MDTraj code that builds the backbone (N, CA, C; nanometers):
import mdtraj as md
import numpy as np

residues = "UNK UNK UNK UNK UNK UNK UNK UNK UNK UNK UNK UNK UNK UNK UNK UNK UNK UNK UNK UNK UNK UNK UNK UNK UNK UNK UNK UNK UNK UNK UNK UNK UNK UNK UNK UNK UNK UNK UNK UNK UNK UNK UNK UNK UNK UNK UNK UNK UNK UNK UNK UNK UNK UNK UNK UNK UNK UNK UNK UNK UNK UNK UNK UNK UNK UNK UNK UNK UNK UNK UNK UNK UNK UNK UNK UNK UNK UNK UNK UNK UNK UNK UNK UNK UNK UNK UNK UNK UNK UNK UNK UNK UNK UNK UNK UNK UNK UNK UNK UNK UNK UNK UNK UNK UNK UNK UNK UNK UNK UNK UNK UNK UNK UNK UNK UNK UNK UNK UNK UNK UNK UNK UNK UNK UNK UNK UNK UNK UNK UNK UNK UNK UNK UNK UNK UNK UNK UNK UNK UNK UNK UNK UNK UNK UNK UNK UNK UNK UNK UNK UNK UNK UNK UNK UNK UNK UNK UNK UNK UNK UNK UNK UNK UNK UNK UNK UNK UNK UNK UNK UNK UNK UNK UNK UNK UNK UNK UNK UNK UNK UNK UNK UNK UNK UNK UNK UNK UNK UNK UNK UNK UNK UNK UNK UNK UNK UNK UNK UNK UNK UNK UNK UNK UNK UNK UNK UNK UNK UNK UNK UNK UNK UNK".split()
xyz = np.array([
    [14.4591, 3.7837, -2.7001],
    [14.4747, 3.9279, -2.7120],
    [14.3918, 3.9822, -2.8285],
    [14.3931, 3.9117, -2.9408],
    [14.3198, 3.9589, -3.0584],
    [14.1702, 3.9761, -3.0316],
    [14.1026, 3.8767, -2.9730],
    [13.9597, 3.8966, -2.9433],
    [13.9345, 4.0146, -2.8501],
    [14.0246, 4.0355, -2.7535],
    [14.0084, 4.1468, -2.6598],
    [14.0194, 4.2804, -2.7319],
    [14.1209, 4.2942, -2.8203],
    [14.1359, 4.4179, -2.8966],
    [14.0138, 4.4427, -2.9836],
    [13.9644, 4.3371, -3.0470],
    [13.8502, 4.3514, -3.1374],
    [13.7243, 4.3923, -3.0625],
    [13.7079, 4.3406, -2.9407],
    [13.5892, 4.3758, -2.8630],
    [13.5931, 4.5200, -2.8153],
    [13.7143, 4.5674, -2.7825],
    [13.7265, 4.7016, -2.7272],
    [13.6994, 4.8092, -2.8316],
    [13.7304, 4.7812, -2.9547],
    [13.7107, 4.8821, -3.0590],
    [13.6965, 4.8141, -3.1937],
    [13.6024, 4.8616, -3.2735],
    [13.5850, 4.8046, -3.4069],
    [13.6959, 4.8507, -3.5008],
    [13.7641, 4.9596, -3.4648],
    [13.8669, 5.0165, -3.5523],
    [14.0043, 4.9650, -3.5131],
    [14.0481, 4.8580, -3.5763],
    [14.1840, 4.8074, -3.5584],
    [14.2602, 4.8346, -3.6872],
    [14.3621, 4.9151, -3.6795],
    [14.4414, 4.9473, -3.7973],
    [14.5512, 4.8434, -3.8161],
    [14.5950, 4.8262, -3.9392],
    [14.7036, 4.7340, -3.9704],
    [14.8302, 4.8162, -3.9939],
    [14.9320, 4.7926, -3.9148],
    [15.0550, 4.8714, -3.9220],
    [15.1678, 4.7873, -3.9796],
    [15.2217, 4.8312, -4.0922],
    [15.3369, 4.7666, -4.1553],
    [15.4615, 4.8461, -4.1184],
    [15.5640, 4.7769, -4.0723],
    [15.6861, 4.8463, -4.0319],
    [15.8017, 4.7479, -4.0360],
    [15.9225, 4.7985, -4.0212],
    [16.0377, 4.7100, -4.0033],
    [16.1231, 4.7610, -3.8883],
    [16.1931, 4.6685, -3.8259],
    [16.2723, 4.6986, -3.7066],
    [16.4146, 4.6493, -3.7269],
    [16.5116, 4.7338, -3.6950],
    [16.6518, 4.6966, -3.7077],
    [16.7118, 4.6570, -3.5740],
    [16.8007, 4.5573, -3.5794],
    [16.8705, 4.5100, -3.4599],
    [17.0206, 4.5229, -3.4842],
    [17.0854, 4.6128, -3.4121],
    [17.2287, 4.6349, -3.4301],
    [17.3074, 4.5088, -3.3982],
    [17.4096, 4.4828, -3.4790],
    [17.4942, 4.3654, -3.4606],
    [17.6402, 4.4057, -3.4744],
    [17.7275, 4.3305, -3.4055],
    [17.8706, 4.3567, -3.4151],
    [17.9386, 4.2641, -3.5155],
    [17.8898, 4.1399, -3.5247],
    [17.9549, 4.0411, -3.6099],
    [17.8930, 4.0303, -3.7481],
    [17.9302, 3.9213, -3.8193],
    [17.8847, 3.9014, -3.9570],
    [17.8161, 3.7661, -3.9759],
    [17.7943, 3.6923, -3.8669],
    [17.7442, 3.5557, -3.8797],
    [17.5939, 3.5424, -3.8576],
    [17.5297, 3.6357, -3.7901],
    [17.3849, 3.6265, -3.7685],
    [17.3124, 3.6306, -3.9029],
    [17.2100, 3.5485, -3.9179],
    [17.1380, 3.5395, -4.0448],
    [17.0830, 3.6762, -4.0860],
    [17.1162, 3.7180, -4.2088],
    [17.0629, 3.8429, -4.2618],
    [17.1367, 3.9681, -4.2203],
    [17.2411, 3.9540, -4.1403],
    [17.3126, 4.0728, -4.0956],
    [17.3880, 4.1349, -4.2131],
    [17.3828, 4.2669, -4.2227],
    [17.4497, 4.3391, -4.3305],
    [17.4489, 4.4869, -4.2967],
    [17.5281, 4.5627, -4.3715],
    [17.5208, 4.7079, -4.3570],
    [17.3982, 4.7546, -4.4345],
    [17.2977, 4.7976, -4.3608],
    [17.1712, 4.8385, -4.4201],
    [17.1055, 4.9417, -4.3290],
    [17.0005, 5.0043, -4.3785],
    [16.9364, 5.1090, -4.2993],
    [16.8719, 5.0498, -4.1752],
    [16.9009, 5.1116, -4.0606],
    [16.8441, 5.0698, -3.9323],
    [16.7542, 5.1828, -3.8824],
    [16.6232, 5.1613, -3.8873],
    [16.5287, 5.2647, -3.8482],
    [16.5440, 5.3081, -3.7039],
    [16.5805, 5.2146, -3.6177],
    [16.5949, 5.2479, -3.4754],
    [16.7061, 5.3493, -3.4543],
    [16.8118, 5.3411, -3.5384],
    [16.9244, 5.4334, -3.5266],
    [16.9121, 5.5521, -3.6217],
    [16.8273, 5.5379, -3.7242],
    [16.8115, 5.6444, -3.8216],
    [16.9285, 5.6588, -3.9162],
    [17.0029, 5.5505, -3.9375],
    [17.1181, 5.5556, -4.0276],
    [17.1535, 5.4139, -4.0726],
    [17.2451, 5.4042, -4.1694],
    [17.2943, 5.2747, -4.2146],
    [17.3932, 5.2207, -4.1133],
    [17.3762, 5.0931, -4.0773],
    [17.4642, 5.0319, -3.9784],
    [17.4633, 4.8812, -3.9998],
    [17.5507, 4.8113, -3.9303],
    [17.5532, 4.6654, -3.9350],
    [17.4372, 4.6137, -3.8497],
    [17.3403, 4.5507, -3.9133],
    [17.2207, 4.5111, -3.8392],
    [17.1427, 4.4027, -3.9124],
    [17.0475, 4.3441, -3.8402],
    [16.9439, 4.2609, -3.8989],
    [16.8171, 4.3452, -3.9062],
    [16.7285, 4.3104, -3.9990],
    [16.6021, 4.3832, -4.0126],
    [16.4881, 4.2830, -4.0220],
    [16.3829, 4.3076, -3.9468],
    [16.2630, 4.2236, -3.9516],
    [16.1445, 4.3077, -3.9961],
    [16.0630, 4.2516, -4.0850],
    [15.9410, 4.3174, -4.1329],
    [15.8235, 4.2634, -4.0525],
    [15.7354, 4.3528, -4.0090],
    [15.6248, 4.3086, -3.9235],
    [15.4920, 4.3685, -3.9678],
    [15.3854, 4.2975, -3.9318],
    [15.2490, 4.3474, -3.9466],
    [15.1830, 4.3384, -3.8105],
    [15.1324, 4.4501, -3.7613],
    [15.0645, 4.4535, -3.6313],
    [14.9256, 4.5119, -3.6494],
    [14.8333, 4.4677, -3.5644],
    [14.7034, 4.5344, -3.5593],
    [14.7015, 4.6166, -3.4314],
    [14.6405, 4.7327, -3.4383],
    [14.6467, 4.8227, -3.3231],
    [14.5267, 4.9153, -3.3194],
    [14.4931, 4.9559, -3.1990],
    [14.3975, 5.0640, -3.1767],
    [14.4417, 5.1374, -3.0512],
    [14.3557, 5.2232, -2.9978],
    [14.3965, 5.3034, -2.8819],
    [14.4178, 5.2203, -2.7566],
    [14.3757, 5.0947, -2.7572],
    [14.3884, 5.0103, -2.6387],
    [14.5158, 4.9252, -2.6382],
    [14.5774, 4.9063, -2.7532],
    [14.6973, 4.8235, -2.7566],
    [14.7315, 4.7816, -2.8980],
    [14.8375, 4.7032, -2.9109],
    [14.8797, 4.6537, -3.0418],
    [14.9238, 4.5087, -3.0292],
    [14.9147, 4.4362, -3.1404],
    [14.9485, 4.2941, -3.1414],
    [15.0159, 4.2587, -3.2733],
    [15.1421, 4.2101, -3.2697],
    [15.2053, 4.1636, -3.3935],
    [15.1355, 4.0367, -3.4430],
    [15.0981, 4.0345, -3.5702],
    [15.0366, 3.9152, -3.6286],
    [15.1225, 3.8576, -3.7410],
    [15.2314, 3.9263, -3.7737],
    [15.3255, 3.8778, -3.8737],
    [15.4637, 3.9313, -3.8429],
    [15.5656, 3.8462, -3.8614],
    [15.7025, 3.8889, -3.8292],
    [15.7983, 3.8028, -3.9107],
    [15.8772, 3.8636, -3.9990],
    [15.9697, 3.7880, -4.0827],
    [16.1038, 3.8595, -4.0906],
    [16.2102, 3.7815, -4.0788],
    [16.3442, 3.8361, -4.0943],
    [16.3692, 3.8650, -4.2417],
    [16.4199, 3.9828, -4.2699],
    [16.4547, 4.0206, -4.4068],
    [16.5912, 3.9630, -4.4400],
    [16.5999, 3.8909, -4.5520],
    [16.7259, 3.8309, -4.5954],
    [16.7780, 3.9104, -4.7145],
    [16.8826, 3.9929, -4.6957],
    [16.9356, 4.0727, -4.8060],
    [16.9773, 3.9848, -4.9235],
    [16.9798, 4.0419, -5.0419],
    [17.0070, 3.9640, -5.1624],
    [17.1436, 3.8976, -5.1584],
    [17.2436, 3.9679, -5.1009],
    [17.3768, 3.9071, -5.0963],
    [17.3790, 3.7838, -5.0078],
    [17.2943, 3.7811, -4.9068],
    [17.2806, 3.6629, -4.8220],
    [17.2081, 3.5525, -4.8984],
    [17.1010, 3.5878, -4.9660],
    [17.0190, 3.4884, -5.0353],
    [17.0974, 3.4159, -5.1439],
    [17.1967, 3.4827, -5.2031],
    [17.2724, 3.4239, -5.3132],
    [17.4016, 3.3566, -5.2685],
    [17.4341, 3.3646, -5.1413],
    [17.5589, 3.3068, -5.0891],
    [17.5303, 3.1678, -5.0323],
    [17.5484, 3.0639, -5.1142],
    [17.5135, 2.9276, -5.0719],
    [17.5978, 2.8799, -4.9545],
    [17.7246, 2.9159, -4.9517],
    [17.8121, 2.8730, -4.8420],
    [17.7660, 2.9352, -4.7106],
    [17.7413, 3.0615, -4.7135],
    [17.6977, 3.1331, -4.5932],
    [17.5613, 3.0824, -4.5460],
    [17.4721, 3.0577, -4.6409],
    [17.3394, 3.0061, -4.6063],
    [17.3502, 2.8715, -4.5359],
    [17.4318, 2.7832, -4.5924],
    [17.4451, 2.6488, -4.5356],
    [17.5045, 2.6545, -4.3958],
    [17.6053, 2.7381, -4.3790],
    [17.6706, 2.7499, -4.2488],
    [17.5745, 2.8038, -4.1432],
    [17.4857, 2.8955, -4.1842],
    [17.3920, 2.9566, -4.0893],
    [17.2625, 2.8770, -4.0750],
    [17.2449, 2.7745, -4.1596],
    [17.1244, 2.6917, -4.1503],
    [17.0005, 2.7562, -4.2090],
    [17.0176, 2.8397, -4.3125],
    [16.9020, 2.9021, -4.3771],
    [16.8312, 2.7980, -4.4637],
    [16.7025, 2.7716, -4.4428],
    [16.6302, 2.6704, -4.5215],
    [16.6336, 2.7014, -4.6714],
    [16.6369, 2.5962, -4.7536],
    [16.6442, 2.6138, -4.8989],
    [16.5255, 2.6921, -4.9540],
    [16.4082, 2.6772, -4.8913],
    [16.2888, 2.7432, -4.9444],
    [16.2856, 2.8933, -4.9172],
    [16.3770, 2.9413, -4.8352],
    [16.3831, 3.0855, -4.8082],
    [16.4617, 3.1529, -4.9200],
    [16.3956, 3.2380, -4.9956],
    [16.4589, 3.3076, -5.1071],
    [16.4531, 3.4580, -5.0818],
    [16.5233, 3.5320, -5.1666],
    [16.5218, 3.6776, -5.1502],
    [16.3836, 3.7329, -5.1808],
    [16.3343, 3.8166, -5.0918],
    [16.2120, 3.8932, -5.1132],
    [16.2351, 4.0355, -5.0654],
    [16.1811, 4.1303, -5.1386],
    [16.1896, 4.2686, -5.0934],
    [16.1065, 4.2853, -4.9665],
    [16.1302, 4.3929, -4.8962],
    [16.0521, 4.4184, -4.7742],
    [15.9041, 4.4368, -4.8066],
    [15.8753, 4.5009, -4.9193],
    [15.7345, 4.5194, -4.9551],
    [15.6684, 4.3858, -4.9867],
    [15.7426, 4.2936, -5.0479],
    [15.6870, 4.1610, -5.0768],
    [15.6623, 4.0837, -4.9478],
    [15.7555, 4.0925, -4.8528],
    [15.7360, 4.0270, -4.7230],
    [15.6117, 4.0818, -4.6537],
    [15.5964, 4.2133, -4.6584],
    [15.4801, 4.2755, -4.5941],
    [15.3502, 4.2300, -4.6599],
    [15.3495, 4.2204, -4.7936],
    [15.2277, 4.1782, -4.8625],
    [15.1945, 4.0332, -4.8307],
    [15.2951, 3.9477, -4.8170],
    [15.2706, 3.8089, -4.7757],
    [15.2027, 3.8046, -4.6388],
    [15.2481, 3.8895, -4.5479],
    [15.1889, 3.8930, -4.4140],
    [15.0448, 3.9442, -4.4195],
    [15.0208, 4.0419, -4.5037],
    [14.8846, 4.0934, -4.5206],
    [14.7934, 3.9843, -4.5758],
    [14.8419, 3.9102, -4.6756],
    [14.7621, 3.8011, -4.7322],
    [14.7330, 3.6941, -4.6280],
    [14.8319, 3.6633, -4.5444],
    [14.8114, 3.5633, -4.4393],
    [14.7065, 3.6104, -4.3396],
    [14.7124, 3.7387, -4.3036],
    [14.6144, 3.7933, -4.2091],
    [14.4736, 3.7885, -4.2675],
    [14.4610, 3.8208, -4.3957],
    [14.3304, 3.8140, -4.4609],
    [14.2798, 3.6700, -4.4656],
    [14.3716, 3.5760, -4.4942],
    [14.3330, 3.4354, -4.5057],
    [14.2862, 3.3776, -4.3731],
    [14.3400, 3.4288, -4.2626],
    [14.3006, 3.3773, -4.1310],
    [14.1748, 3.4443, -4.0774],
    [14.1215, 3.5408, -4.1530],
    [13.9950, 3.6017, -4.1139],
    [14.0051, 3.7197, -4.0208],
    [14.1254, 3.7753, -4.0033],
    [14.1381, 3.8956, -3.9205],
    [14.0656, 4.0108, -3.9901],
    [13.9829, 4.0813, -3.9154],
    [13.9045, 4.1910, -3.9738],
    [13.9968, 4.2956, -4.0357],
    [13.9738, 4.3275, -4.1608],
    [14.0596, 4.4217, -4.2319],
    [14.0500, 4.5605, -4.1706],
    [14.1645, 4.6270, -4.1626],
    [14.1692, 4.7638, -4.1140],
    [14.2432, 4.8504, -4.2133],
    [14.2452, 4.9794, -4.1895],
    [14.3220, 5.0702, -4.2746],
    [14.4701, 5.0372, -4.2584],
    [14.5406, 5.0173, -4.3697],
    [14.6825, 4.9829, -4.3660],
    [14.7642, 5.1109, -4.3514],
    [14.8519, 5.1130, -4.2527],
    [14.9390, 5.2274, -4.2269],
    [15.0834, 5.1855, -4.2507],
    [15.1598, 5.2687, -4.3205],
    [15.3001, 5.2373, -4.3475],
    [15.3745, 5.3661, -4.3787],
    [15.5061, 5.3628, -4.3590],
    [15.5845, 5.4818, -4.3909],
    [15.6245, 5.4796, -4.5384],
    [15.7044, 5.5784, -4.5777],
    [15.7374, 5.5959, -4.7189],
    [15.8233, 5.4842, -4.7753],
    [15.8909, 5.4070, -4.6893],
    [15.9697, 5.2944, -4.7389],
    [15.8807, 5.1939, -4.8109],
    [15.7540, 5.1901, -4.7731],
    [15.6570, 5.1008, -4.8365],
    [15.5621, 5.1790, -4.9273],
    [15.5123, 5.2908, -4.8789],
    [15.4086, 5.3640, -4.9501],
    [15.4519, 5.4251, -5.0810],
    [15.5812, 5.4522, -5.0982],
    [15.6278, 5.5132, -5.2219],
    [15.6160, 5.4174, -5.3402],
    [15.6166, 5.2877, -5.3135],
    [15.6114, 5.1890, -5.4219],
    [15.4688, 5.1796, -5.4774],
    [15.4499, 5.2272, -5.5991],
    [15.3169, 5.2309, -5.6605],
    [15.2553, 5.0920, -5.6697],
    [15.3355, 4.9933, -5.7106],
    [15.2832, 4.8571, -5.7257],
    [15.2296, 4.8046, -5.5932],
    [15.2963, 4.8388, -5.4842],
    [15.2519, 4.7914, -5.3525],
    [15.1179, 4.8544, -5.3162],
    [15.1022, 4.9832, -5.3430],
    [14.9735, 5.0486, -5.3170],
    [14.8642, 4.9881, -5.4049],
    [14.8985, 4.9576, -5.5301],
    [14.8010, 4.8953, -5.6199],
    [14.7568, 4.7596, -5.5660],
    [14.8512, 4.6840, -5.5089],
    [14.8168, 4.5536, -5.4526],
    [14.7194, 4.5683, -5.3358],
    [14.7387, 4.6705, -5.2545],
    [14.6447, 4.6950, -5.1446],
    [14.5050, 4.7225, -5.1996],
    [14.4981, 4.8058, -5.3030],
    [14.3684, 4.8380, -5.3630],
    [14.3034, 4.7144, -5.4235],
    [14.3835, 4.6294, -5.4880],
    [14.3303, 4.5065, -5.5474],
    [14.2688, 4.4156, -5.4423],
    [14.3182, 4.4248, -5.3197],
    [14.2655, 4.3421, -5.2107],
    [14.1501, 4.4105, -5.1373],
    [14.1110, 4.5261, -5.1866],
    [14.0001, 4.5983, -5.1257],
    [14.0357, 4.6654, -4.9952],
    [14.1651, 4.6918, -4.9735],
    [14.2107, 4.7512, -4.8483],
    [14.2294, 4.9023, -4.8635],
    [14.1818, 4.9759, -4.7655],
    [14.2103, 5.1187, -4.7585],
    [14.3488, 5.1368, -4.6984],
    [14.4154, 5.2450, -4.7322],
    [14.5492, 5.2660, -4.6769],
    [14.5760, 5.4143, -4.6557],
    [14.6676, 5.4400, -4.5626],
    [14.7214, 5.5737, -4.5398],
    [14.8713, 5.5549, -4.5223],
    [14.9470, 5.5919, -4.6248],
    [15.0893, 5.5614, -4.6259],
    [15.1708, 5.6863, -4.6559],
    [15.2924, 5.6852, -4.6102],
    [15.3839, 5.7926, -4.6427],
    [15.4365, 5.7757, -4.7845],
    [15.4695, 5.8853, -4.8489],
    [15.5347, 5.8823, -4.9797],
    [15.6457, 5.9870, -4.9778],
    [15.7425, 5.9711, -5.0651],
    [15.8488, 6.0702, -5.0745],
    [15.7955, 6.1960, -5.1429],
    [15.8588, 6.3077, -5.1136],
    [15.8075, 6.4364, -5.1622],
    [15.8110, 6.4481, -5.3140],
    [15.8954, 6.3665, -5.3803],
    [15.9024, 6.3747, -5.5267],
    [15.8095, 6.2755, -5.5959],
    [15.7263, 6.2046, -5.5188],
    [15.6296, 6.1118, -5.5775],
    [15.5321, 6.1886, -5.6664],
    [15.5109, 6.1394, -5.7878],
    [15.4235, 6.2068, -5.8835],
    [15.2793, 6.1587, -5.8693],
    [15.1853, 6.2531, -5.8783],
    [15.0425, 6.2202, -5.8696],
    [14.9648, 6.3043, -5.9707],
    [14.8473, 6.2532, -6.0077],
    [14.7531, 6.3335, -6.0859],
    [14.6689, 6.4134, -5.9872],
    [14.6605, 6.5452, -6.0082],
    [14.5934, 6.6295, -5.9087],
    [14.5341, 6.7521, -5.9761],
    [14.4098, 6.7861, -5.9382],
    [14.3483, 6.9086, -5.9881],
    [14.3432, 6.9128, -6.1394],
    [14.4002, 7.0170, -6.1958],
    [14.3993, 7.0321, -6.3414],
    [14.5030, 6.9445, -6.4100],
    [14.5891, 6.8835, -6.3328],
    [14.6921, 6.7957, -6.3890],
    [14.6353, 6.6546, -6.4005],
    [14.5787, 6.6236, -6.5154],
    [14.5120, 6.4963, -6.5388],
    [14.5706, 6.4280, -6.6622],
    [14.5534, 6.2955, -6.6733],
    [14.6069, 6.2239, -6.7897],
    [14.5410, 6.2705, -6.9196],
    [14.6094, 6.2457, -7.0289],
    [14.5525, 6.2754, -7.1602],
    [14.4361, 6.1803, -7.1877],
    [14.3377, 6.2239, -7.2651],
    [14.2248, 6.1354, -7.2973],
    [14.2731, 6.0083, -7.3664],
    [14.2092, 5.8985, -7.3342],
    [14.2438, 5.7722, -7.3974],
    [14.2037, 5.7759, -7.5452],
    [14.2906, 5.7298, -7.6360],
    [14.2532, 5.7254, -7.7776],
    [14.1471, 5.6187, -7.8006],
    [14.0674, 5.6338, -7.9050],
    [13.9667, 5.5311, -7.9335],
    [14.0336, 5.3982, -7.9659],
    [13.9614, 5.2906, -7.9424],
    [14.0152, 5.1577, -7.9692],
    [14.0455, 5.1430, -8.1177],
    [14.1536, 5.0747, -8.1471],
    [14.1924, 5.0527, -8.2858],
    [14.0954, 4.9562, -8.3528],
    [14.0533, 4.9871, -8.4761],
    [13.9646, 4.8935, -8.5470],
    [14.0324, 4.7599, -8.5753],
    [14.1652, 4.7593, -8.5676],
    [14.2388, 4.6353, -8.5908],
    [14.2420, 4.5472, -8.4666],
    [14.1835, 4.5963, -8.3576],
    [14.1831, 4.5186, -8.2343],
    [14.3101, 4.5408, -8.1547],
    [14.3457, 4.4459, -8.0745],
    [14.4626, 4.4597, -7.9887],
    [14.4232, 4.4976, -7.8479],
    [14.5202, 4.4940, -7.7610],
    [14.4936, 4.5224, -7.6204],
    [14.4695, 4.6719, -7.6000],
    [14.3592, 4.7102, -7.5359],
    [14.3338, 4.8534, -7.5119],
    [14.4292, 4.9093, -7.4070],
    [14.4563, 5.0379, -7.4175],
    [14.5412, 5.1035, -7.3185],
    [14.4697, 5.1111, -7.1837],
    [14.5451, 5.0870, -7.0779],
    [14.4875, 5.0977, -6.9433],
    [14.5652, 5.1945, -6.8552],
    [14.6904, 5.2217, -6.8904],
    [14.7720, 5.3112, -6.8088],
    [14.7437, 5.4566, -6.8459],
    [14.7454, 5.5477, -6.7472],
    [14.7244, 5.6900, -6.7770],
    [14.8263, 5.7392, -6.8792],
    [14.7798, 5.8185, -6.9724],
    [14.8678, 5.8697, -7.0769],
    [14.9142, 6.0105, -7.0419],
    [15.0389, 6.0389, -7.0740],
    [15.0938, 6.1720, -7.0493],
    [15.1571, 6.2249, -7.1769],
    [15.1576, 6.3550, -7.1894],
    [15.2260, 6.4220, -7.2990],
    [15.2698, 6.5584, -7.2473],
    [15.3106, 6.6477, -7.3372],
    [15.3620, 6.7774, -7.2920],
    [15.2571, 6.8599, -7.2183],
    [15.1296, 6.8350, -7.2469],
    [15.0222, 6.9117, -7.1820],
    [14.9543, 6.8348, -7.0697],
    [14.9906, 6.7094, -7.0521],
    [14.9276, 6.6251, -6.9500],
    [15.0370, 6.5510, -6.8742],
    [15.0707, 6.6015, -6.7572],
    [15.1778, 6.5409, -6.6781],
    [15.1442, 6.5504, -6.5296],
    [15.1795, 6.4483, -6.4526],
    [15.1542, 6.4538, -6.3080],
    [15.2498, 6.5516, -6.2414],
    [15.2190, 6.5879, -6.1178],
    [15.3063, 6.6762, -6.0414],
    [15.3465, 6.6064, -5.9120],
    [15.4493, 6.6581, -5.8462],
    [15.4976, 6.5963, -5.7230],
    [15.4044, 6.6289, -5.6065],
    [15.4038, 6.5426, -5.5066],
    [15.3203, 6.5706, -5.3889],
    [15.3711, 6.6949, -5.3162],
    [15.4997, 6.7266, -5.3314],
    [15.5519, 6.8515, -5.2741],
    [15.4822, 6.9711, -5.3386],
    [15.4659, 6.9665, -5.4705],
    [15.3970, 7.0755, -5.5400],
    [15.2509, 7.0833, -5.4976],
    [15.1881, 6.9670, -5.4767],
    [15.0495, 6.9664, -5.4300],
    [15.0396, 7.0357, -5.2944],
    [15.1295, 6.9972, -5.2021],
    [15.1270, 7.0552, -5.0675],
    [15.1491, 7.2060, -5.0717],
    [15.2400, 7.2504, -5.1592],
    [15.2689, 7.3935, -5.1701],
    [15.1522, 7.4704, -5.2303],
    [15.0710, 7.4032, -5.3112],
    [14.9618, 7.4725, -5.3803],
    [14.8383, 7.4917, -5.2931],
    [14.8292, 7.4188, -5.1821],
    [14.7099, 7.4267, -5.0977],
    [14.7110, 7.5545, -5.0142],
    [14.5979, 7.6213, -4.9997],
    [14.5933, 7.7426, -4.9168],
    [14.6170, 7.7094, -4.7702],
    [14.6696, 7.8055, -4.6971],
    [14.7040, 7.7837, -4.5561],
    [14.5839, 7.7397, -4.4742],
    [14.4653, 7.7882, -4.5085],
    [14.3454, 7.7546, -4.4305],
    [14.3088, 7.6063, -4.4421],
    [14.3663, 7.5378, -4.5418],
    [14.3373, 7.3951, -4.5604],
    [14.4013, 7.3110, -4.4506],
    [14.5098, 7.3613, -4.3938],
    [14.5872, 7.2825, -4.2975],
    [14.5336, 7.2976, -4.1558],
    [14.5420, 7.1879, -4.0823],
    [14.5044, 7.1880, -3.9404],
    [14.6191, 7.1303, -3.8584],
    [14.6449, 7.1907, -3.7440],
    [14.7446, 7.1392, -3.6509],
    [14.6800, 7.0281, -3.5693],
    [14.7382, 6.9091, -3.5733],
    [14.6825, 6.7940, -3.5023],
    [14.7883, 6.7362, -3.4089],
    [14.7527, 6.7138, -3.2838],
    [14.8400, 6.6466, -3.1862],
    [14.7803, 6.5097, -3.1579],
    [14.8669, 6.4073, -3.1521],
    [14.8119, 6.2730, -3.1325],
    [14.8569, 6.2040, -3.0044],
    [14.9742, 6.2350, -2.9530],
    [15.0107, 6.1767, -2.8239],
    [15.1342, 6.2467, -2.7697],
    [15.1659, 6.2152, -2.6451],
    [15.2825, 6.2723, -2.5802],
    [15.4047, 6.1892, -2.6146],
    [15.5072, 6.2525, -2.6704],
    [15.6312, 6.1832, -2.6993],
    [15.7241, 6.1861, -2.5803],
    [15.8456, 6.1351, -2.5975],
    [15.9404, 6.1310, -2.4866],
    [15.9882, 6.2700, -2.4474],
    [15.9913, 6.3639, -2.5435],
    [16.0389, 6.4990, -2.5145],
    [15.9295, 6.6049, -2.5245],
    [15.8330, 6.5815, -2.6115],
    [15.7288, 6.6828, -2.6329],
    [15.6061, 6.6166, -2.6944],
    [15.4993, 6.6923, -2.7019],
    [15.3778, 6.6429, -2.7660],
    [15.4028, 6.6246, -2.9156],
    [15.3615, 6.5106, -2.9684],
    [15.3782, 6.4838, -3.1104],
    [15.2644, 6.5502, -3.1871],
    [15.2995, 6.6368, -3.2802],
    [15.1982, 6.7082, -3.3571],
    [15.2554, 6.7478, -3.4925],
    [15.1657, 6.7768, -3.5850],
    [15.2074, 6.8232, -3.7168],
    [15.0886, 6.8881, -3.7858],
    [15.1110, 6.9422, -3.9057],
    [15.0057, 7.0050, -3.9837],
    [14.9566, 6.9079, -4.0901],
    [14.8251, 6.8997, -4.1051],
    [14.7649, 6.8064, -4.1998],
    [14.6625, 6.8786, -4.2859],
    [14.6488, 6.8307, -4.4090],
    [14.5438, 6.8786, -4.4989],
    [14.4768, 6.7576, -4.5609],
    [14.3464, 6.7640, -4.5782],
    [14.2729, 6.6522, -4.6379],
    [14.1710, 6.7056, -4.7375],
])
top = md.Topology()
chain = top.add_chain()
for i, resn in enumerate(residues, 1):
    res = top.add_residue(resn, chain, resSeq=i)
    for name in ("N", "CA", "C"):
        top.add_atom(name, md.element.get_by_symbol(name[0]), res)
traj = md.Trajectory(xyz[None], top)
């Protein structure tokens, strides 16, 4: 399937997502009361993190891992009863996703733009890891995520100390230099900046929204 997708289009995007599986009992590995995206609410479920490559012709999962909540990872009795291997330890969903991305890169799959929702994109460290790997991304973020934008820029870096020491690398902020929320950025853009874009037919209506770039 992978060679066929690659031949049909040079643009294969990498999609990071997680899927919830509703459960009634408490014995399935990783089952817990946690957010289930399929239901849009917290419920008793298992969650799997996946990496898929996709284009307009189709999609193919290339990574799939069951998420093991921390309470499961630390419960030795429950782990033993369920047969969870000793080498499986607690990892956040973003860490699981990054492991899958690294595996895909190591196997030589052509890198694509990484797409993810705000559950992943809001984490600054995760976005930084994508950049460190030379990957472009388009991810969701929460409306209160802070960014440097327009006239809102970091304070100038102070000169290096003559006494030496590690130079500053993180953006500096003070009362006159502070980031703003992406909600404020969106509100500040003129209406003409936005375009209505439709991308496909949904189950009830055409999926569309307003975008600015």
